[in-house]
DONUKE-868191 format. One record per residue (C-alpha): residue number from 1; x, y, z. Coordinates in steps of 0.02 Angstrom, whole numbers, plus 50000, padded with zeros to 5 digits. Example, Ala and Ser with C-alpha at 12.3 -4.5 7.8 and 13.67 -1.06 7.14 Angstrom:
// residues 2
<node resi="1" x="50615" y="49775" z="50390"/>
<node resi="2" x="50684" y="49947" z="50357"/>
// end
This chain:
// residues 317
<node resi="1" x="43161" y="51643" z="52008"/>
<node resi="2" x="43029" y="51508" z="52022"/>
<node resi="3" x="42872" y="51587" z="51952"/>
<node resi="4" x="42700" y="51519" z="52037"/>
<node resi="5" x="42537" y="51524" z="51948"/>
<node resi="6" x="42412" y="51511" z="52073"/>
<node resi="7" x="42253" y="51503" z="51951"/>
<node resi="8" x="42332" y="51372" z="51850"/>
<node resi="9" x="42436" y="51279" z="51994"/>
<node resi="10" x="42582" y="51259" z="51903"/>
<node resi="11" x="42750" y="51342" z="51915"/>
<node resi="12" x="42904" y="51389" z="51788"/>
<node resi="13" x="43088" y="51416" z="51820"/>
<node resi="14" x="43140" y="51598" z="51766"/>
<node resi="15" x="43272" y="51732" z="51797"/>
<node resi="16" x="43240" y="51877" z="51901"/>
<node resi="17" x="43312" y="52001" z="51775"/>
<node resi="18" x="43152" y="51952" z="51678"/>
<node resi="19" x="43038" y="52030" z="51819"/>
<node resi="20" x="42969" y="52170" z="51718"/>
<node resi="21" x="42883" y="52056" z="51593"/>
<node resi="22" x="42772" y="52016" z="51732"/>
<node resi="23" x="42728" y="52185" z="51775"/>
<node resi="24" x="42621" y="52321" z="51676"/>
<node resi="25" x="42513" y="52477" z="51673"/>
<node resi="26" x="42397" y="52464" z="51822"/>
<node resi="27" x="42513" y="52378" z="51932"/>
<node resi="28" x="42603" y="52444" z="52074"/>
<node resi="29" x="42761" y="52386" z="52151"/>
<node resi="30" x="42775" y="52401" z="52323"/>
<node resi="31" x="42939" y="52400" z="52404"/>
<node resi="32" x="43002" y="52413" z="52585"/>
<node resi="33" x="43124" y="52555" z="52610"/>
<node resi="34" x="43163" y="52501" z="52795"/>
<node resi="35" x="43359" y="52521" z="52821"/>
<node resi="36" x="43456" y="52401" z="52930"/>
<node resi="37" x="43567" y="52487" z="53053"/>
<node resi="38" x="43733" y="52395" z="53146"/>
<node resi="39" x="43623" y="52325" z="53284"/>
<node resi="40" x="43755" y="52203" z="53354"/>
<node resi="41" x="43860" y="52270" z="53497"/>
<node resi="42" x="43999" y="52182" z="53595"/>
<node resi="43" x="44051" y="52227" z="53761"/>
<node resi="44" x="44089" y="52154" z="53933"/>
<node resi="45" x="44021" y="52163" z="54119"/>
<node resi="46" x="44070" y="52336" z="54186"/>
<node resi="47" x="44193" y="52311" z="54320"/>
<node resi="48" x="44316" y="52187" z="54267"/>
<node resi="49" x="44423" y="52191" z="54113"/>
<node resi="50" x="44480" y="52066" z="53980"/>
<node resi="51" x="44667" y="52056" z="53988"/>
<node resi="52" x="44805" y="51984" z="53879"/>
<node resi="53" x="44869" y="51817" z="53933"/>
<node resi="54" x="45033" y="51717" z="53905"/>
<node resi="55" x="45109" y="51678" z="53735"/>
<node resi="56" x="45082" y="51512" z="53765"/>
<node resi="57" x="44905" y="51513" z="53786"/>
<node resi="58" x="44811" y="51477" z="53625"/>
<node resi="59" x="44683" y="51619" z="53664"/>
<node resi="60" x="44734" y="51787" z="53640"/>
<node resi="61" x="44629" y="51864" z="53767"/>
<node resi="62" x="44573" y="51806" z="53937"/>
<node resi="63" x="44390" y="51855" z="53961"/>
<node resi="64" x="44376" y="51871" z="54154"/>
<node resi="65" x="44209" y="51955" z="54148"/>
<node resi="66" x="44130" y="51860" z="54006"/>
<node resi="67" x="44071" y="51944" z="53842"/>
<node resi="68" x="43910" y="52026" z="53823"/>
<node resi="69" x="43814" y="52034" z="53658"/>
<node resi="70" x="43692" y="52165" z="53641"/>
<node resi="71" x="43561" y="52140" z="53483"/>
<node resi="72" x="43460" y="52306" z="53481"/>
<node resi="73" x="43284" y="52263" z="53410"/>
<node resi="74" x="43197" y="52439" z="53417"/>
<node resi="75" x="43195" y="52605" z="53520"/>
<node resi="76" x="43075" y="52638" z="53661"/>
<node resi="77" x="43089" y="52840" z="53679"/>
<node resi="78" x="43108" y="52977" z="53552"/>
<node resi="79" x="43294" y="53006" z="53586"/>
<node resi="80" x="43332" y="52821" z="53543"/>
<node resi="81" x="43424" y="52811" z="53719"/>
<node resi="82" x="43318" y="52668" z="53785"/>
<node resi="83" x="43297" y="52498" z="53682"/>
<node resi="84" x="43215" y="52325" z="53675"/>
<node resi="85" x="43357" y="52216" z="53651"/>
<node resi="86" x="43418" y="52031" z="53652"/>
<node resi="87" x="43565" y="52006" z="53758"/>
<node resi="88" x="43682" y="51859" z="53779"/>
<node resi="89" x="43715" y="51786" z="53897"/>
<node resi="90" x="43537" y="51828" z="53963"/>
<node resi="91" x="43533" y="51730" z="54121"/>
<node resi="92" x="43684" y="51833" z="54190"/>
<node resi="93" x="43623" y="51982" z="54130"/>
<node resi="94" x="43503" y="52045" z="54262"/>
<node resi="95" x="43422" y="52215" z="54283"/>
<node resi="96" x="43549" y="52341" z="54342"/>
<node resi="97" x="43693" y="52258" z="54259"/>
<node resi="98" x="43790" y="52386" z="54163"/>
<node resi="99" x="43891" y="52348" z="54007"/>
<node resi="100" x="44046" y="52423" z="53962"/>
<node resi="101" x="44057" y="52452" z="53774"/>
<node resi="102" x="44176" y="52551" z="53661"/>
<node resi="103" x="44148" y="52732" z="53711"/>
<node resi="104" x="43991" y="52705" z="53799"/>
<node resi="105" x="43901" y="52613" z="53950"/>
<node resi="106" x="43727" y="52524" z="53943"/>
<node resi="107" x="43631" y="52457" z="54087"/>
<node resi="108" x="43496" y="52331" z="54078"/>
<node resi="109" x="43351" y="52413" z="54152"/>
<node resi="110" x="43196" y="52292" z="54122"/>
<node resi="111" x="43141" y="52119" z="54062"/>
<node resi="112" x="43036" y="52083" z="53915"/>
<node resi="113" x="42893" y="51946" z="53882"/>
<node resi="114" x="42991" y="51853" z="53765"/>
<node resi="115" x="43155" y="51857" z="53852"/>
<node resi="116" x="43213" y="52023" z="53779"/>
<node resi="117" x="43279" y="52152" z="53896"/>
<node resi="118" x="43270" y="52336" z="53898"/>
<node resi="119" x="43432" y="52427" z="53885"/>
<node resi="120" x="43474" y="52615" z="53930"/>
<node resi="121" x="43628" y="52705" z="53854"/>
<node resi="122" x="43725" y="52823" z="53957"/>
<node resi="123" x="43766" y="52924" z="53780"/>
<node resi="124" x="43732" y="53118" z="53759"/>
<node resi="125" x="43751" y="53126" z="53568"/>
<node resi="126" x="43660" y="53050" z="53425"/>
<node resi="127" x="43630" y="52865" z="53451"/>
<node resi="128" x="43644" y="52814" z="53285"/>
<node resi="129" x="43819" y="52904" z="53257"/>
<node resi="130" x="43880" y="52799" z="53398"/>
<node resi="131" x="43806" y="52626" z="53316"/>
<node resi="132" x="43882" y="52671" z="53152"/>
<node resi="133" x="44045" y="52672" z="53248"/>
<node resi="134" x="44051" y="52528" z="53350"/>
<node resi="135" x="43902" y="52421" z="53297"/>
<node resi="136" x="43900" y="52264" z="53188"/>
<node resi="137" x="43790" y="52217" z="53030"/>
<node resi="138" x="43670" y="52090" z="53098"/>
<node resi="139" x="43696" y="51950" z="52983"/>
<node resi="140" x="43576" y="51798" z="52988"/>
<node resi="141" x="43639" y="51673" z="53108"/>
<node resi="142" x="43663" y="51544" z="52969"/>
<node resi="143" x="43799" y="51647" z="52895"/>
<node resi="144" x="43949" y="51581" z="52989"/>
<node resi="145" x="44072" y="51721" z="52979"/>
<node resi="146" x="44096" y="51889" z="53061"/>
<node resi="147" x="44012" y="52039" z="52969"/>
<node resi="148" x="44132" y="52137" z="52855"/>
<node resi="149" x="44142" y="52320" z="52796"/>
<node resi="150" x="44054" y="52276" z="52635"/>
<node resi="151" x="43903" y="52199" z="52721"/>
<node resi="152" x="43857" y="52375" z="52779"/>
<node resi="153" x="43813" y="52414" z="52582"/>
<node resi="154" x="43764" y="52221" z="52524"/>
<node resi="155" x="43650" y="52185" z="52660"/>
<node resi="156" x="43540" y="52322" z="52613"/>
<node resi="157" x="43424" y="52358" z="52465"/>
<node resi="158" x="43464" y="52487" z="52336"/>
<node resi="159" x="43310" y="52585" z="52390"/>
<node resi="160" x="43337" y="52585" z="52584"/>
<node resi="161" x="43295" y="52760" z="52659"/>
<node resi="162" x="43215" y="52734" z="52830"/>
<node resi="163" x="43340" y="52674" z="52969"/>
<node resi="164" x="43252" y="52554" z="53089"/>
<node resi="165" x="43273" y="52367" z="53041"/>
<node resi="166" x="43391" y="52229" z="53125"/>
<node resi="167" x="43365" y="52110" z="52963"/>
<node resi="168" x="43360" y="52160" z="52775"/>
<node resi="169" x="43189" y="52144" z="52688"/>
<node resi="170" x="43271" y="52018" z="52576"/>
<node resi="171" x="43154" y="51996" z="52431"/>
<node resi="172" x="43219" y="52183" z="52398"/>
<node resi="173" x="43402" y="52119" z="52392"/>
<node resi="174" x="43381" y="52056" z="52217"/>
<node resi="175" x="43333" y="52236" z="52147"/>
<node resi="176" x="43453" y="52349" z="52056"/>
<node resi="177" x="43431" y="52517" z="51986"/>
<node resi="178" x="43419" y="52433" z="51813"/>
<node resi="179" x="43280" y="52315" z="51874"/>
<node resi="180" x="43176" y="52453" z="51940"/>
<node resi="181" x="43203" y="52560" z="51789"/>
<node resi="182" x="43138" y="52416" z="51690"/>
<node resi="183" x="42991" y="52398" z="51790"/>
<node resi="184" x="42942" y="52577" z="51763"/>
<node resi="185" x="42977" y="52565" z="51592"/>
<node resi="186" x="42843" y="52414" z="51582"/>
<node resi="187" x="42714" y="52544" z="51659"/>
<node resi="188" x="42711" y="52499" z="51822"/>
<node resi="189" x="42699" y="52621" z="51969"/>
<node resi="190" x="42815" y="52607" z="52119"/>
<node resi="191" x="42748" y="52642" z="52295"/>
<node resi="192" x="42860" y="52637" z="52458"/>
<node resi="193" x="42807" y="52560" z="52639"/>
<node resi="194" x="42908" y="52568" z="52780"/>
<node resi="195" x="42902" y="52411" z="52903"/>
<node resi="196" x="43059" y="52400" z="53016"/>
<node resi="197" x="43110" y="52210" z="53039"/>
<node resi="198" x="43111" y="52176" z="53213"/>
<node resi="199" x="43087" y="52020" z="53334"/>
<node resi="200" x="42925" y="51989" z="53251"/>
<node resi="201" x="43006" y="51930" z="53095"/>
<node resi="202" x="43105" y="51781" z="53172"/>
<node resi="203" x="43037" y="51751" z="53340"/>
<node resi="204" x="42970" y="51574" z="53363"/>
<node resi="205" x="42770" y="51599" z="53343"/>
<node resi="206" x="42672" y="51631" z="53501"/>
<node resi="207" x="42489" y="51613" z="53494"/>
<node resi="208" x="42383" y="51725" z="53364"/>
<node resi="209" x="42498" y="51877" z="53334"/>
<node resi="210" x="42687" y="51917" z="53323"/>
<node resi="211" x="42798" y="52045" z="53405"/>
<node resi="212" x="42739" y="52218" z="53350"/>
<node resi="213" x="42858" y="52297" z="53219"/>
<node resi="214" x="42849" y="52467" z="53180"/>
<node resi="215" x="42772" y="52533" z="53002"/>
<node resi="216" x="42718" y="52687" z="52914"/>
<node resi="217" x="42632" y="52710" z="52733"/>
<node resi="218" x="42633" y="52887" z="52688"/>
<node resi="219" x="42470" y="52967" z="52610"/>
<node resi="220" x="42544" y="52989" z="52444"/>
<node resi="221" x="42596" y="52800" z="52438"/>
<node resi="222" x="42439" y="52733" z="52512"/>
<node resi="223" x="42357" y="52834" z="52368"/>
<node resi="224" x="42463" y="52751" z="52227"/>
<node resi="225" x="42419" y="52561" z="52315"/>
<node resi="226" x="42228" y="52613" z="52341"/>
<node resi="227" x="42212" y="52663" z="52154"/>
<node resi="228" x="42313" y="52515" z="52077"/>
<node resi="229" x="42220" y="52386" z="51987"/>
<node resi="230" x="42347" y="52243" z="52057"/>
<node resi="231" x="42469" y="52274" z="52191"/>
<node resi="232" x="42629" y="52182" z="52180"/>
<node resi="233" x="42715" y="52168" z="52339"/>
<node resi="234" x="42902" y="52132" z="52352"/>
<node resi="235" x="42928" y="52040" z="52520"/>
<node resi="236" x="42825" y="51976" z="52665"/>
<node resi="237" x="42857" y="52132" z="52753"/>
<node resi="238" x="42776" y="52235" z="52611"/>
<node resi="239" x="42640" y="52114" z="52622"/>
<node resi="240" x="42609" y="52141" z="52813"/>
<node resi="241" x="42629" y="52339" z="52785"/>
<node resi="242" x="42492" y="52341" z="52652"/>
<node resi="243" x="42366" y="52223" z="52743"/>
<node resi="244" x="42394" y="52299" z="52900"/>
<node resi="245" x="42362" y="52464" z="52820"/>
<node resi="246" x="42188" y="52400" z="52753"/>
<node resi="247" x="42149" y="52330" z="52914"/>
<node resi="248" x="42153" y="52515" z="52993"/>
<node resi="249" x="42307" y="52466" z="53089"/>
<node resi="250" x="42447" y="52617" z="53115"/>
<node resi="251" x="42602" y="52647" z="53192"/>
<node resi="252" x="42656" y="52477" z="53236"/>
<node resi="253" x="42588" y="52292" z="53181"/>
<node resi="254" x="42576" y="52129" z="53252"/>
<node resi="255" x="42474" y="52058" z="53102"/>
<node resi="256" x="42506" y="51866" z="53087"/>
<node resi="257" x="42464" y="51803" z="52916"/>
<node resi="258" x="42428" y="51608" z="52916"/>
<node resi="259" x="42317" y="51503" z="52801"/>
<node resi="260" x="42138" y="51568" z="52823"/>
<node resi="261" x="42181" y="51744" z="52796"/>
<node resi="262" x="42076" y="51842" z="52691"/>
<node resi="263" x="42189" y="51966" z="52599"/>
<node resi="264" x="42123" y="52121" z="52559"/>
<node resi="265" x="42241" y="52217" z="52431"/>
<node resi="266" x="42405" y="52114" z="52395"/>
<node resi="267" x="42374" y="52027" z="52219"/>
<node resi="268" x="42549" y="51954" z="52187"/>
<node resi="269" x="42713" y="51940" z="52291"/>
<node resi="270" x="42880" y="51905" z="52269"/>
<node resi="271" x="42969" y="51811" z="52412"/>
<node resi="272" x="43133" y="51722" z="52452"/>
<node resi="273" x="43123" y="51538" z="52514"/>
<node resi="274" x="43103" y="51526" z="52698"/>
<node resi="275" x="43128" y="51436" z="52852"/>
<node resi="276" x="43010" y="51278" z="52888"/>
<node resi="277" x="42882" y="51323" z="53033"/>
<node resi="278" x="42919" y="51515" z="53023"/>
<node resi="279" x="42789" y="51651" z="53011"/>
<node resi="280" x="42857" y="51694" z="52834"/>
<node resi="281" x="42822" y="51525" z="52751"/>
<node resi="282" x="42646" y="51524" z="52840"/>
<node resi="283" x="42619" y="51694" z="52759"/>
<node resi="284" x="42670" y="51623" z="52598"/>
<node resi="285" x="42550" y="51469" z="52619"/>
<node resi="286" x="42414" y="51579" z="52660"/>
<node resi="287" x="42439" y="51667" z="52505"/>
<node resi="288" x="42477" y="51536" z="52372"/>
<node resi="289" x="42388" y="51369" z="52459"/>
<node resi="290" x="42495" y="51268" z="52582"/>
<node resi="291" x="42505" y="51107" z="52474"/>
<node resi="292" x="42546" y="51193" z="52316"/>
<node resi="293" x="42683" y="51308" z="52397"/>
<node resi="294" x="42767" y="51138" z="52489"/>
<node resi="295" x="42767" y="51064" z="52309"/>
<node resi="296" x="42850" y="51203" z="52242"/>
<node resi="297" x="42978" y="51223" z="52372"/>
<node resi="298" x="43021" y="51015" z="52338"/>
<node resi="299" x="43050" y="51066" z="52160"/>
<node resi="300" x="43162" y="51213" z="52218"/>
<node resi="301" x="43265" y="51097" z="52324"/>
<node resi="302" x="43281" y="50967" z="52182"/>
<node resi="303" x="43327" y="51112" z="52054"/>
<node resi="304" x="43451" y="51169" z="52175"/>
<node resi="305" x="43373" y="51347" z="52213"/>
<node resi="306" x="43470" y="51444" z="52348"/>
<node resi="307" x="43375" y="51470" z="52504"/>
<node resi="308" x="43369" y="51611" z="52635"/>
<node resi="309" x="43418" y="51795" z="52644"/>
<node resi="310" x="43552" y="51783" z="52510"/>
<node resi="311" x="43465" y="51652" z="52409"/>
<node resi="312" x="43354" y="51646" z="52258"/>
<node resi="313" x="43168" y="51702" z="52246"/>
<node resi="314" x="42994" y="51641" z="52192"/>
<node resi="315" x="42868" y="51755" z="52116"/>
<node resi="316" x="42685" y="51709" z="52157"/>
<node resi="317" x="42555" y="51774" z="52034"/>
// end
């Protein structure tokens, strides 16, 4: 864990297991309790099927119709039958196309502003039960392997409760029940927010806002955050939820935090190391200062810190 001290403009190398040493009475540790669901689906265009080919063909299957991948982003109706999604190959999947999945069909019923599609499932049961049966864990694209059964637990925080994210709030992956107990023992209160990670987290930046993501802060948790002497956010999603709440947003937020933003309530932040030119790195630079953060990143590279979702973390106080 690389610790950045904003006031002193210095950093030091520590271990995440020491996190509780940076917390005390009057602090409120804010965690995003959103839960990742199996949002990647694989099928093929309806009407033509994949057939086995001869033994001399190096490919086991000959895909006559072309495989289709549907990456669900967020439901658009109360029954979760209609979704905003990314579809590959996008150019071939026009409105009206049907996709044959394992046990259900889906139809492309609309197009979105940033290339996403609106997908409607032909399914009468609980859609999340279906997804748990046929869906795949949405591992980040730089993890070059298929998802495994253990990813359903590993790509999930220990405090995940509210289903709805297509990517883990990765700063939360570091926590264990023992670390949380140590934070409480240090005197810190713990509050939970829910921000379902969607397209806004990993899309290219467009203009002055991000693709809207759903969030919620209960009255009890909002009270803890408002009463704290210092609000300690675990992850950029927690920061966005807290700052959106204090700006009067509710239900959804398209808040784009970048240098020049006036923070209302977040006083400290735990975060992983992010991709260059991403909205996440812009948020971190807004919080700690661009030159300071980029210098710390250079140190992290030279010191061998691991980057991205399963990497190491940075604490900014």
